[in-house]
Jmol script that loads the backbone (N, CA, C; Angstrom):
load data "model"
ATOM      1  N   TYR A   1     -53.472  12.151  27.124  1.00  0.00           N
ATOM      2  CA  TYR A   1     -52.638  12.739  26.644  1.00  0.00           C
ATOM      3  C   TYR A   1     -52.285  14.378  26.552  1.00  0.00           C
ATOM      4  N   ARG A   2     -51.929  15.296  27.402  1.00  0.00           N
ATOM      5  CA  ARG A   2     -51.448  16.263  26.705  1.00  0.00           C
ATOM      6  C   ARG A   2     -50.316  17.212  26.066  1.00  0.00           C
ATOM      7  N   PRO A   3     -50.622  17.599  25.264  1.00  0.00           N
ATOM      8  CA  PRO A   3     -49.288  17.967  24.437  1.00  0.00           C
ATOM      9  C   PRO A   3     -48.709  19.376  25.258  1.00  0.00           C
ATOM     10  N   LEU A   4     -47.208  19.688  24.993  1.00  0.00           N
ATOM     11  CA  LEU A   4     -46.582  20.131  25.512  1.00  0.00           C
ATOM     12  C   LEU A   4     -45.470  21.630  24.625  1.00  0.00           C
ATOM     13  N   ALA A   5     -45.393  22.344  24.673  1.00  0.00           N
ATOM     14  CA  ALA A   5     -44.435  22.792  23.688  1.00  0.00           C
ATOM     15  C   ALA A   5     -43.654  23.778  24.211  1.00  0.00           C
ATOM     16  N   VAL A   6     -42.727  24.123  23.750  1.00  0.00           N
ATOM     17  CA  VAL A   6     -41.897  25.285  24.460  1.00  0.00           C
ATOM     18  C   VAL A   6     -41.053  25.463  23.498  1.00  0.00           C
ATOM     19  N   SER A   7     -41.094  27.036  22.862  1.00  0.00           N
ATOM     20  CA  SER A   7     -39.833  27.922  22.011  1.00  0.00           C
ATOM     21  C   SER A   7     -39.283  28.982  22.292  1.00  0.00           C
ATOM     22  N   VAL A   8     -38.029  29.554  21.529  1.00  0.00           N
ATOM     23  CA  VAL A   8     -37.512  30.255  21.742  1.00  0.00           C
ATOM     24  C   VAL A   8     -37.690  31.234  20.965  1.00  0.00           C
ATOM     25  N   SER A   9     -37.890  32.446  20.460  1.00  0.00           N
ATOM     26  CA  SER A   9     -38.158  33.174  19.244  1.00  0.00           C
ATOM     27  C   SER A   9     -36.622  34.376  19.325  1.00  0.00           C
ATOM     28  N   HIS A  10     -36.661  34.961  18.291  1.00  0.00           N
ATOM     29  CA  HIS A  10     -35.632  35.734  17.980  1.00  0.00           C
ATOM     30  C   HIS A  10     -36.056  37.257  18.675  1.00  0.00           C
ATOM     31  N   PRO A  11     -35.429  37.761  19.533  1.00  0.00           N
ATOM     32  CA  PRO A  11     -36.058  38.849  19.833  1.00  0.00           C
ATOM     33  C   PRO A  11     -36.398  40.306  18.723  1.00  0.00           C
ATOM     34  N   GLU A  12     -35.735  40.444  17.537  1.00  0.00           N
ATOM     35  CA  GLU A  12     -36.207  41.052  17.080  1.00  0.00           C
ATOM     36  C   GLU A  12     -36.922  40.483  15.890  1.00  0.00           C
ATOM     37  N   THR A  13     -37.039  39.698  15.547  1.00  0.00           N
ATOM     38  CA  THR A  13     -37.901  39.596  14.169  1.00  0.00           C
ATOM     39  C   THR A  13     -38.583  38.260  14.525  1.00  0.00           C
ATOM     40  N   GLY A  14     -39.258  38.135  15.831  1.00  0.00           N
ATOM     41  CA  GLY A  14     -40.024  37.069  16.048  1.00  0.00           C
ATOM     42  C   GLY A  14     -39.795  35.375  15.779  1.00  0.00           C
ATOM     43  N   GLU A  15     -38.585  35.338  14.669  1.00  0.00           N
ATOM     44  CA  GLU A  15     -38.692  33.936  14.232  1.00  0.00           C
ATOM     45  C   GLU A  15     -38.021  32.932  15.265  1.00  0.00           C
ATOM     46  N   ILE A  16     -38.995  31.764  15.420  1.00  0.00           N
ATOM     47  CA  ILE A  16     -38.254  30.748  16.337  1.00  0.00           C
ATOM     48  C   ILE A  16     -36.765  30.060  16.115  1.00  0.00           C
ATOM     49  N   VAL A  17     -36.574  30.129  17.210  1.00  0.00           N
ATOM     50  CA  VAL A  17     -35.013  29.381  16.870  1.00  0.00           C
ATOM     51  C   VAL A  17     -34.184  28.517  17.343  1.00  0.00           C
ATOM     52  N   ALA A  18     -35.588  27.925  18.323  1.00  0.00           N
ATOM     53  CA  ALA A  18     -35.380  26.879  19.059  1.00  0.00           C
ATOM     54  C   ALA A  18     -36.735  26.143  19.601  1.00  0.00           C
ATOM     55  N   GLY A  19     -36.712  25.581  19.672  1.00  0.00           N
ATOM     56  CA  GLY A  19     -37.810  24.516  20.076  1.00  0.00           C
ATOM     57  C   GLY A  19     -37.892  22.909  20.649  1.00  0.00           C
ATOM     58  N   LEU A  20     -39.174  22.030  21.454  1.00  0.00           N
ATOM     59  CA  LEU A  20     -39.229  21.510  22.187  1.00  0.00           C
ATOM     60  C   LEU A  20     -40.856  20.976  21.474  1.00  0.00           C
ATOM     61  N   LEU A  21     -41.320  19.809  21.281  1.00  0.00           N
ATOM     62  CA  LEU A  21     -42.595  19.184  21.109  1.00  0.00           C
ATOM     63  C   LEU A  21     -42.399  18.229  22.206  1.00  0.00           C
ATOM     64  N   ALA A  22     -43.546  17.858  23.064  1.00  0.00           N
ATOM     65  CA  ALA A  22     -43.415  17.116  23.104  1.00  0.00           C
ATOM     66  C   ALA A  22     -44.733  16.533  24.235  1.00  0.00           C
ATOM     67  N   GLY A  23     -45.117  15.623  24.844  1.00  0.00           N
ATOM     68  CA  GLY A  23     -46.550  15.452  25.402  1.00  0.00           C
ATOM     69  C   GLY A  23     -46.440  14.833  26.403  1.00  0.00           C
ATOM     70  N   THR A  24     -47.214  14.584  27.590  1.00  0.00           N
ATOM     71  CA  THR A  24     -47.382  13.678  28.978  1.00  0.00           C
ATOM     72  C   THR A  24     -48.666  12.829  29.075  1.00  0.00           C
ATOM     73  N   ASN A  25     -48.329  11.841  29.887  1.00  0.00           N
ATOM     74  CA  ASN A  25     -49.349  10.796  29.582  1.00  0.00           C
ATOM     75  C   ASN A  25     -49.120   9.703  30.184  1.00  0.00           C
ATOM     76  N   TYR A  26     -49.966   8.937  30.964  1.00  0.00           N
ATOM     77  CA  TYR A  26     -49.547   7.640  32.171  1.00  0.00           C
ATOM     78  C   TYR A  26     -48.298   7.847  32.996  1.00  0.00           C
ATOM     79  N   GLY A  27     -48.376   9.485  33.480  1.00  0.00           N
ATOM     80  CA  GLY A  27     -47.084   9.570  34.132  1.00  0.00           C
ATOM     81  C   GLY A  27     -45.237  10.032  33.732  1.00  0.00           C
ATOM     82  N   GLN A  28     -45.946  10.350  32.532  1.00  0.00           N
ATOM     83  CA  GLN A  28     -44.331   9.796  31.695  1.00  0.00           C
ATOM     84  C   GLN A  28     -44.226  11.365  30.852  1.00  0.00           C
ATOM     85  N   LEU A  29     -43.347  11.690  30.599  1.00  0.00           N
ATOM     86  CA  LEU A  29     -42.735  13.250  29.445  1.00  0.00           C
ATOM     87  C   LEU A  29     -42.120  12.206  28.632  1.00  0.00           C
ATOM     88  N   HIS A  30     -42.832  12.271  27.467  1.00  0.00           N
ATOM     89  CA  HIS A  30     -42.234  11.689  25.960  1.00  0.00           C
ATOM     90  C   HIS A  30     -41.897  13.434  25.264  1.00  0.00           C
ATOM     91  N   VAL A  31     -40.467  13.228  25.488  1.00  0.00           N
ATOM     92  CA  VAL A  31     -39.862  14.183  24.023  1.00  0.00           C
ATOM     93  C   VAL A  31     -39.574  13.776  22.869  1.00  0.00           C
ATOM     94  N   LEU A  32     -40.516  14.201  21.919  1.00  0.00           N
ATOM     95  CA  LEU A  32     -40.471  14.013  20.727  1.00  0.00           C
ATOM     96  C   LEU A  32     -39.562  14.061  20.028  1.00  0.00           C
ATOM     97  N   VAL A  33     -39.771  16.182  19.669  1.00  0.00           N
ATOM     98  CA  VAL A  33     -38.612  16.144  19.084  1.00  0.00           C
ATOM     99  C   VAL A  33     -37.970  17.864  19.638  1.00  0.00           C
ATOM    100  N   LEU A  34     -36.313  17.512  19.877  1.00  0.00           N
ATOM    101  CA  LEU A  34     -35.724  19.212  20.412  1.00  0.00           C
ATOM    102  C   LEU A  34     -34.837  20.059  19.203  1.00  0.00           C
ATOM    103  N   PHE A  35     -34.949  20.880  19.057  1.00  0.00           N
ATOM    104  CA  PHE A  35     -34.173  21.977  18.109  1.00  0.00           C
ATOM    105  C   PHE A  35     -33.770  23.095  18.446  1.00  0.00           C
ATOM    106  N   VAL A  36     -32.626  23.370  18.298  1.00  0.00           N
ATOM    107  CA  VAL A  36     -31.776  24.522  18.229  1.00  0.00           C
ATOM    108  C   VAL A  36     -31.155  24.742  17.411  1.00  0.00           C
ATOM    109  N   GLN A  37     -31.675  26.259  16.921  1.00  0.00           N
ATOM    110  CA  GLN A  37     -29.921  26.734  15.077  1.00  0.00           C
ATOM    111  C   GLN A  37     -28.807  26.252  15.692  1.00  0.00           C
ATOM    112  N   GLU A  38     -28.371  25.517  14.480  1.00  0.00           N
ATOM    113  CA  GLU A  38     -27.074  26.173  14.733  1.00  0.00           C
ATOM    114  C   GLU A  38     -26.157  26.600  15.047  1.00  0.00           C
ATOM    115  N   GLU A  39     -26.163  27.920  15.014  1.00  0.00           N
ATOM    116  CA  GLU A  39     -25.746  28.538  15.483  1.00  0.00           C
ATOM    117  C   GLU A  39     -26.013  28.951  17.183  1.00  0.00           C
ATOM    118  N   LEU A  40     -26.652  28.207  17.569  1.00  0.00           N
ATOM    119  CA  LEU A  40     -26.785  29.177  18.989  1.00  0.00           C
ATOM    120  C   LEU A  40     -26.845  27.405  19.375  1.00  0.00           C
ATOM    121  N   ARG A  41     -26.169  26.569  19.075  1.00  0.00           N
ATOM    122  CA  ARG A  41     -25.934  25.646  19.848  1.00  0.00           C
ATOM    123  C   ARG A  41     -25.151  25.790  20.767  1.00  0.00           C
ATOM    124  N   GLY A  42     -24.845  24.938  22.138  1.00  0.00           N
ATOM    125  CA  GLY A  42     -23.901  25.068  23.038  1.00  0.00           C
ATOM    126  C   GLY A  42     -24.027  26.898  24.175  1.00  0.00           C
ATOM    127  N   ALA A  43     -25.118  26.502  23.841  1.00  0.00           N
ATOM    128  CA  ALA A  43     -25.128  27.961  24.786  1.00  0.00           C
ATOM    129  C   ALA A  43     -26.189  27.553  26.116  1.00  0.00           C
ATOM    130  N   GLY A  44     -26.555  26.965  26.094  1.00  0.00           N
ATOM    131  CA  GLY A  44     -27.118  26.359  27.148  1.00  0.00           C
ATOM    132  C   GLY A  44     -28.949  25.991  26.330  1.00  0.00           C
ATOM    133  N   ILE A  45     -29.422  26.961  25.845  1.00  0.00           N
ATOM    134  CA  ILE A  45     -30.567  26.662  25.291  1.00  0.00           C
ATOM    135  C   ILE A  45     -31.340  25.736  25.255  1.00  0.00           C
ATOM    136  N   GLY A  46     -31.115  24.264  24.475  1.00  0.00           N
ATOM    137  CA  GLY A  46     -31.458  22.968  24.820  1.00  0.00           C
ATOM    138  C   GLY A  46     -31.423  22.484  26.201  1.00  0.00           C
ATOM    139  N   SER A  47     -30.639  22.790  26.733  1.00  0.00           N
ATOM    140  CA  SER A  47     -30.675  22.576  28.390  1.00  0.00           C
ATOM    141  C   SER A  47     -31.824  22.895  29.187  1.00  0.00           C
ATOM    142  N   ARG A  48     -31.801  24.510  28.565  1.00  0.00           N
ATOM    143  CA  ARG A  48     -32.796  25.190  29.028  1.00  0.00           C
ATOM    144  C   ARG A  48     -34.336  24.711  28.806  1.00  0.00           C
ATOM    145  N   LEU A  49     -34.754  24.654  28.068  1.00  0.00           N
ATOM    146  CA  LEU A  49     -36.050  23.878  26.820  1.00  0.00           C
ATOM    147  C   LEU A  49     -35.688  22.528  27.845  1.00  0.00           C
ATOM    148  N   MET A  50     -35.489  21.823  27.889  1.00  0.00           N
ATOM    149  CA  MET A  50     -35.462  20.437  28.467  1.00  0.00           C
ATOM    150  C   MET A  50     -35.593  20.776  30.278  1.00  0.00           C
ATOM    151  N   LEU A  51     -35.554  21.553  30.793  1.00  0.00           N
ATOM    152  CA  LEU A  51     -35.725  21.563  32.001  1.00  0.00           C
ATOM    153  C   LEU A  51     -37.242  22.532  32.409  1.00  0.00           C
ATOM    154  N   LEU A  52     -37.477  23.377  30.795  1.00  0.00           N
ATOM    155  CA  LEU A  52     -38.829  23.705  31.123  1.00  0.00           C
ATOM    156  C   LEU A  52     -39.847  22.484  30.871  1.00  0.00           C
ATOM    157  N   ALA A  53     -39.432  21.972  30.187  1.00  0.00           N
ATOM    158  CA  ALA A  53     -40.416  20.795  30.388  1.00  0.00           C
ATOM    159  C   ALA A  53     -40.517  19.707  31.046  1.00  0.00           C
ATOM    160  N   GLU A  54     -39.065  19.957  31.733  1.00  0.00           N
ATOM    161  CA  GLU A  54     -39.757  18.557  32.810  1.00  0.00           C
ATOM    162  C   GLU A  54     -40.479  18.728  33.879  1.00  0.00           C
ATOM    163  N   GLU A  55     -40.507  19.848  34.166  1.00  0.00           N
ATOM    164  CA  GLU A  55     -40.528  21.102  34.938  1.00  0.00           C
ATOM    165  C   GLU A  55     -41.862  21.545  35.005  1.00  0.00           C
ATOM    166  N   GLU A  56     -42.380  20.885  33.907  1.00  0.00           N
ATOM    167  CA  GLU A  56     -44.072  20.898  33.285  1.00  0.00           C
ATOM    168  C   GLU A  56     -44.715  19.767  33.254  1.00  0.00           C
ATOM    169  N   ALA A  57     -43.672  19.067  33.122  1.00  0.00           N
ATOM    170  CA  ALA A  57     -44.332  17.622  33.557  1.00  0.00           C
ATOM    171  C   ALA A  57     -44.780  17.464  35.108  1.00  0.00           C
ATOM    172  N   CYS A  58     -43.601  17.532  35.782  1.00  0.00           N
ATOM    173  CA  CYS A  58     -44.137  17.311  37.048  1.00  0.00           C
ATOM    174  C   CYS A  58     -45.228  17.905  37.100  1.00  0.00           C
ATOM    175  N   ARG A  59     -45.074  19.404  36.866  1.00  0.00           N
ATOM    176  CA  ARG A  59     -46.204  19.884  37.761  1.00  0.00           C
ATOM    177  C   ARG A  59     -47.798  19.166  37.177  1.00  0.00           C
ATOM    178  N   ARG A  60     -47.584  18.745  35.820  1.00  0.00           N
ATOM    179  CA  ARG A  60     -48.719  16.779  35.589  1.00  0.00           C
ATOM    180  C   ARG A  60     -49.149  15.977  36.110  1.00  0.00           C
ATOM    181  N   GLY A  61     -47.719  15.712  37.003  1.00  0.00           N
ATOM    182  CA  GLY A  61     -47.839  14.617  37.990  1.00  0.00           C
ATOM    183  C   GLY A  61     -46.833  13.658  37.472  1.00  0.00           C
ATOM    184  N   CYS A  62     -45.998  14.340  36.515  1.00  0.00           N
ATOM    185  CA  CYS A  62     -45.277  12.926  35.898  1.00  0.00           C
ATOM    186  C   CYS A  62     -44.163  12.246  36.680  1.00  0.00           C
ATOM    187  N   SER A  63     -43.309  11.482  36.801  1.00  0.00           N
ATOM    188  CA  SER A  63     -42.533  11.141  37.847  1.00  0.00           C
ATOM    189  C   SER A  63     -41.215  10.401  36.515  1.00  0.00           C
ATOM    190  N   GLY A  64     -41.556  10.728  35.479  1.00  0.00           N
ATOM    191  CA  GLY A  64     -40.026  10.054  34.496  1.00  0.00           C
ATOM    192  C   GLY A  64     -40.321  10.892  33.103  1.00  0.00           C
ATOM    193  N   ALA A  65     -39.217  10.725  32.783  1.00  0.00           N
ATOM    194  CA  ALA A  65     -39.191  11.162  30.792  1.00  0.00           C
ATOM    195  C   ALA A  65     -38.108  10.764  30.254  1.00  0.00           C
ATOM    196  N   TRP A  66     -39.205  10.292  28.842  1.00  0.00           N
ATOM    197  CA  TRP A  66     -38.100   9.439  27.932  1.00  0.00           C
ATOM    198  C   TRP A  66     -38.086  10.080  26.406  1.00  0.00           C
ATOM    199  N   LEU A  67     -37.095   9.575  25.788  1.00  0.00           N
ATOM    200  CA  LEU A  67     -36.863  10.347  24.719  1.00  0.00           C
ATOM    201  C   LEU A  67     -36.547   8.838  23.573  1.00  0.00           C
ATOM    202  N   ASP A  68     -36.200   9.112  22.398  1.00  0.00           N
ATOM    203  CA  ASP A  68     -35.033   8.285  21.464  1.00  0.00           C
ATOM    204  C   ASP A  68     -34.082   9.410  20.512  1.00  0.00           C
ATOM    205  N   THR A  69     -33.119   9.428  20.426  1.00  0.00           N
ATOM    206  CA  THR A  69     -32.166  10.206  19.346  1.00  0.00           C
ATOM    207  C   THR A  69     -31.480   8.739  19.059  1.00  0.00           C
ATOM    208  N   TYR A  70     -30.302   8.979  18.041  1.00  0.00           N
ATOM    209  CA  TYR A  70     -29.934   8.345  17.351  1.00  0.00           C
ATOM    210  C   TYR A  70     -27.775   8.500  17.327  1.00  0.00           C
ATOM    211  N   SER A  71     -27.668   7.632  17.028  1.00  0.00           N
ATOM    212  CA  SER A  71     -26.104   7.687  17.510  1.00  0.00           C
ATOM    213  C   SER A  71     -25.006   9.090  16.386  1.00  0.00           C
ATOM    214  N   PHE A  72     -26.045   9.208  15.012  1.00  0.00           N
ATOM    215  CA  PHE A  72     -25.515  10.646  14.875  1.00  0.00           C
ATOM    216  C   PHE A  72     -25.877  12.050  15.731  1.00  0.00           C
ATOM    217  N   GLN A  73     -26.843  11.896  16.234  1.00  0.00           N
ATOM    218  CA  GLN A  73     -26.977  12.657  16.818  1.00  0.00           C
ATOM    219  C   GLN A  73     -26.740  13.164  18.401  1.00  0.00           C
ATOM    220  N   ALA A  74     -27.638  13.579  19.510  1.00  0.00           N
ATOM    221  CA  ALA A  74     -27.807  14.462  20.536  1.00  0.00           C
ATOM    222  C   ALA A  74     -27.356  13.493  22.065  1.00  0.00           C
ATOM    223  N   ARG A  75     -26.651  11.787  21.454  1.00  0.00           N
ATOM    224  CA  ARG A  75     -26.804  11.445  23.135  1.00  0.00           C
ATOM    225  C   ARG A  75     -25.981  11.778  24.064  1.00  0.00           C
ATOM    226  N   ALA A  76     -25.117  12.183  23.585  1.00  0.00           N
ATOM    227  CA  ALA A  76     -23.888  12.750  24.399  1.00  0.00           C
ATOM    228  C   ALA A  76     -25.045  14.286  25.398  1.00  0.00           C
ATOM    229  N   PHE A  77     -25.180  14.751  24.612  1.00  0.00           N
ATOM    230  CA  PHE A  77     -26.196  15.940  25.377  1.00  0.00           C
ATOM    231  C   PHE A  77     -27.505  15.279  26.241  1.00  0.00           C
ATOM    232  N   TYR A  78     -28.320  14.683  26.010  1.00  0.00           N
ATOM    233  CA  TYR A  78     -29.122  14.092  26.464  1.00  0.00           C
ATOM    234  C   TYR A  78     -28.132  13.137  28.455  1.00  0.00           C
ATOM    235  N   GLU A  79     -27.108  11.995  27.507  1.00  0.00           N
ATOM    236  CA  GLU A  79     -26.283  12.270  28.930  1.00  0.00           C
ATOM    237  C   GLU A  79     -26.306  13.199  30.213  1.00  0.00           C
ATOM    238  N   ARG A  80     -25.613  14.534  29.663  1.00  0.00           N
ATOM    239  CA  ARG A  80     -25.331  15.717  30.178  1.00  0.00           C
ATOM    240  C   ARG A  80     -26.547  15.689  31.244  1.00  0.00           C
ATOM    241  N   LEU A  81     -27.755  15.693  30.684  1.00  0.00           N
ATOM    242  CA  LEU A  81     -28.638  15.942  31.489  1.00  0.00           C
ATOM    243  C   LEU A  81     -29.140  14.816  32.302  1.00  0.00           C
ATOM    244  N   ASP A  82     -28.804  13.870  32.492  1.00  0.00           N
ATOM    245  CA  ASP A  82     -29.212  12.754  33.280  1.00  0.00           C
ATOM    246  C   ASP A  82     -29.715  11.335  33.062  1.00  0.00           C
ATOM    247  N   TYR A  83     -30.033  11.554  31.352  1.00  0.00           N
ATOM    248  CA  TYR A  83     -30.943  10.496  30.722  1.00  0.00           C
ATOM    249  C   TYR A  83     -29.625   8.999  30.399  1.00  0.00           C
ATOM    250  N   THR A  84     -30.349   8.110  30.620  1.00  0.00           N
ATOM    251  CA  THR A  84     -29.561   7.143  30.254  1.00  0.00           C
ATOM    252  C   THR A  84     -30.561   5.806  29.015  1.00  0.00           C
ATOM    253  N   VAL A  85     -29.557   5.656  28.997  1.00  0.00           N
ATOM    254  CA  VAL A  85     -29.998   3.724  27.908  1.00  0.00           C
ATOM    255  C   VAL A  85     -30.899   2.884  28.379  1.00  0.00           C
ATOM    256  N   PHE A  86     -32.325   3.106  28.103  1.00  0.00           N
ATOM    257  CA  PHE A  86     -32.486   1.591  28.421  1.00  0.00           C
ATOM    258  C   PHE A  86     -32.457   0.978  27.107  1.00  0.00           C
ATOM    259  N   GLY A  87     -32.970   1.227  26.141  1.00  0.00           N
ATOM    260  CA  GLY A  87     -32.524   0.271  24.793  1.00  0.00           C
ATOM    261  C   GLY A  87     -32.353   0.644  23.634  1.00  0.00           C
ATOM    262  N   THR A  88     -31.682  -0.575  22.715  1.00  0.00           N
ATOM    263  CA  THR A  88     -31.194   0.199  21.553  1.00  0.00           C
ATOM    264  C   THR A  88     -30.875  -0.580  20.738  1.00  0.00           C
ATOM    265  N   ILE A  89     -31.270  -0.132  19.284  1.00  0.00           N
ATOM    266  CA  ILE A  89     -31.739  -0.869  18.572  1.00  0.00           C
ATOM    267  C   ILE A  89     -31.264  -0.764  17.065  1.00  0.00           C
ATOM    268  N   ASP A  90     -29.629  -1.488  16.740  1.00  0.00           N
ATOM    269  CA  ASP A  90     -28.706  -1.825  16.484  1.00  0.00           C
ATOM    270  C   ASP A  90     -28.624  -1.289  15.251  1.00  0.00           C
ATOM    271  N   ASN A  91     -27.836  -1.149  14.020  1.00  0.00           N
ATOM    272  CA  ASN A  91     -27.922  -1.018  12.495  1.00  0.00           C
ATOM    273  C   ASN A  91     -29.303  -0.257  11.813  1.00  0.00           C
ATOM    274  N   TYR A  92     -29.378   0.835  12.879  1.00  0.00           N
ATOM    275  CA  TYR A  92     -31.264   1.265  12.864  1.00  0.00           C
ATOM    276  C   TYR A  92     -30.877   3.344  12.925  1.00  0.00           C
ATOM    277  N   PRO A  93     -31.151   3.827  11.599  1.00  0.00           N
ATOM    278  CA  PRO A  93     -30.793   2.913   9.949  1.00  0.00           C
ATOM    279  C   PRO A  93     -29.292   2.838   9.828  1.00  0.00           C
ATOM    280  N   PRO A  94     -28.719   1.944   8.998  1.00  0.00           N
ATOM    281  CA  PRO A  94     -27.953   1.265   8.544  1.00  0.00           C
ATOM    282  C   PRO A  94     -26.961   2.182   9.084  1.00  0.00           C
ATOM    283  N   GLY A  95     -25.837   1.106   9.176  1.00  0.00           N
ATOM    284  CA  GLY A  95     -24.554   2.163  10.214  1.00  0.00           C
ATOM    285  C   GLY A  95     -24.378   3.055  11.258  1.00  0.00           C
ATOM    286  N   HIS A  96     -25.764   2.769  11.885  1.00  0.00           N
ATOM    287  CA  HIS A  96     -25.667   3.709  13.053  1.00  0.00           C
ATOM    288  C   HIS A  96     -26.207   2.262  13.591  1.00  0.00           C
ATOM    289  N   SER A  97     -26.891   3.350  15.384  1.00  0.00           N
ATOM    290  CA  SER A  97     -27.305   3.133  15.794  1.00  0.00           C
ATOM    291  C   SER A  97     -28.931   4.226  16.525  1.00  0.00           C
ATOM    292  N   ARG A  98     -30.231   3.070  17.192  1.00  0.00           N
ATOM    293  CA  ARG A  98     -31.125   4.415  17.515  1.00  0.00           C
ATOM    294  C   ARG A  98     -30.700   4.134  19.731  1.00  0.00           C
ATOM    295  N   PHE A  99     -30.941   4.871  19.931  1.00  0.00           N
ATOM    296  CA  PHE A  99     -30.911   4.998  21.144  1.00  0.00           C
ATOM    297  C   PHE A  99     -32.243   5.502  22.447  1.00  0.00           C
ATOM    298  N   PHE A 100     -32.868   4.760  22.832  1.00  0.00           N
ATOM    299  CA  PHE A 100     -33.876   5.071  23.919  1.00  0.00           C
ATOM    300  C   PHE A 100     -33.365   5.378  25.448  1.00  0.00           C
ATOM    301  N   MET A 101     -33.392   6.216  25.804  1.00  0.00           N
ATOM    302  CA  MET A 101     -33.153   6.581  26.987  1.00  0.00           C
ATOM    303  C   MET A 101     -34.423   7.637  27.999  1.00  0.00           C
ATOM    304  N   LYS A 102     -34.288   7.176  29.281  1.00  0.00           N
ATOM    305  CA  LYS A 102     -35.167   7.541  30.653  1.00  0.00           C
ATOM    306  C   LYS A 102     -34.593   8.462  30.918  1.00  0.00           C
ATOM    307  N   LYS A 103     -35.091   9.052  31.995  1.00  0.00           N
ATOM    308  CA  LYS A 103     -34.877   9.682  33.527  1.00  0.00           C
ATOM    309  C   LYS A 103     -36.302  10.486  34.247  1.00  0.00           C
ATOM    310  N   PRO A 104     -35.191  10.063  35.584  1.00  0.00           N
ATOM    311  CA  PRO A 104     -36.140  10.070  36.403  1.00  0.00           C
ATOM    312  C   PRO A 104     -36.743  11.321  36.607  1.00  0.00           C
ATOM    313  N   LEU A 105     -37.718  12.038  36.949  1.00  0.00           N
ATOM    314  CA  LEU A 105     -38.192  13.592  37.279  1.00  0.00           C
ATOM    315  C   LEU A 105     -38.598  13.462  38.682  1.00  0.00           C
ATOM    316  N   LEU A 106     -37.691  14.190  39.416  1.00  0.00           N
ATOM    317  CA  LEU A 106     -37.562  14.685  40.880  1.00  0.00           C
ATOM    318  C   LEU A 106     -37.125  15.862  41.034  1.00  0.00           C
ATOM    319  N   LEU A 107     -38.698  16.815  41.099  1.00  0.00           N
ATOM    320  CA  LEU A 107     -38.225  18.037  41.267  1.00  0.00           C
ATOM    321  C   LEU A 107     -37.632  18.410  41.912  1.00  0.00           C
ATOM    322  N   GLN A 108     -37.742  18.718  43.088  1.00  0.00           N
ATOM    323  CA  GLN A 108     -37.303  19.095  44.468  1.00  0.00           C
ATOM    324  C   GLN A 108     -35.793  18.571  44.557  1.00  0.00           C
ATOM    325  N   ASP A 109     -35.003  17.615  43.743  1.00  0.00           N
ATOM    326  CA  ASP A 109     -33.433  17.280  43.626  1.00  0.00           C
ATOM    327  C   ASP A 109     -33.006  17.927  42.491  1.00  0.00           C
ATOM    328  N   ARG A 110     -33.713  18.593  41.924  1.00  0.00           N
ATOM    329  CA  ARG A 110     -32.938  18.624  40.362  1.00  0.00           C
ATOM    330  C   ARG A 110     -32.506  20.170  40.780  1.00  0.00           C
ATOM    331  N   GLN A 111     -31.235  21.031  39.702  1.00  0.00           N
ATOM    332  CA  GLN A 111     -30.269  21.047  39.936  1.00  0.00           C
ATOM    333  C   GLN A 111     -30.421  22.133  38.634  1.00  0.00           C
ATOM    334  N   GLN A 112     -30.288  23.922  38.366  1.00  0.00           N
ATOM    335  CA  GLN A 112     -30.282  23.972  36.848  1.00  0.00           C
ATOM    336  C   GLN A 112     -29.417  23.703  35.618  1.00  0.00           C
ATOM    337  N   PRO A 113     -29.430  23.245  34.704  1.00  0.00           N
ATOM    338  CA  PRO A 113     -28.394  22.648  34.062  1.00  0.00           C
ATOM    339  C   PRO A 113     -26.995  23.223  34.029  1.00  0.00           C
ATOM    340  N   GLU A 114     -27.297  25.105  33.849  1.00  0.00           N
ATOM    341  CA  GLU A 114     -26.277  26.106  33.663  1.00  0.00           C
ATOM    342  C   GLU A 114     -25.588  25.694  34.913  1.00  0.00           C
ATOM    343  N   SER A 115     -25.279  24.685  35.940  1.00  0.00           N
ATOM    344  CA  SER A 115     -25.022  25.066  37.589  1.00  0.00           C
ATOM    345  C   SER A 115     -24.323  23.726  37.616  1.00  0.00           C
ATOM    346  N   ARG A 116     -24.322  22.808  36.332  1.00  0.00           N
ATOM    347  CA  ARG A 116     -23.271  21.070  36.342  1.00  0.00           C
ATOM    348  C   ARG A 116     -22.062  21.760  36.028  1.00  0.00           C
ATOM    349  N   GLN A 117     -21.162  20.414  36.637  1.00  0.00           N
ATOM    350  CA  GLN A 117     -20.186  20.527  36.298  1.00  0.00           C
ATOM    351  C   GLN A 117     -19.862  19.180  35.265  1.00  0.00           C
TER     352      GLN A 117
END
end "model"
wireframe off; spacefill off
backbone 0.3
color backbone group
């Protein structure tokens, strides 16, 4: 297991405004946390953090990535980055669902997220 962290700091204050915590093992990237301050969402920062983590995972020899999210969180965001659901726990937490998502990592076939439509 090797931890992986990527962060974005405010250029003037040095405050961390976005970040990703993950780890690699058994040929997989496991994204644990992705956070972007609310006022910065929609600017491509989350996509860029994911891309950087995936690229590093490829350098580490990983062939896939996985994560989990909830129905009240970011499923659509991850689907735009080509993640697909491979498992669901319904009514967890009550009234919602937990989704487990995966993506194959093939660095040579990758595009920058900003260039996707």
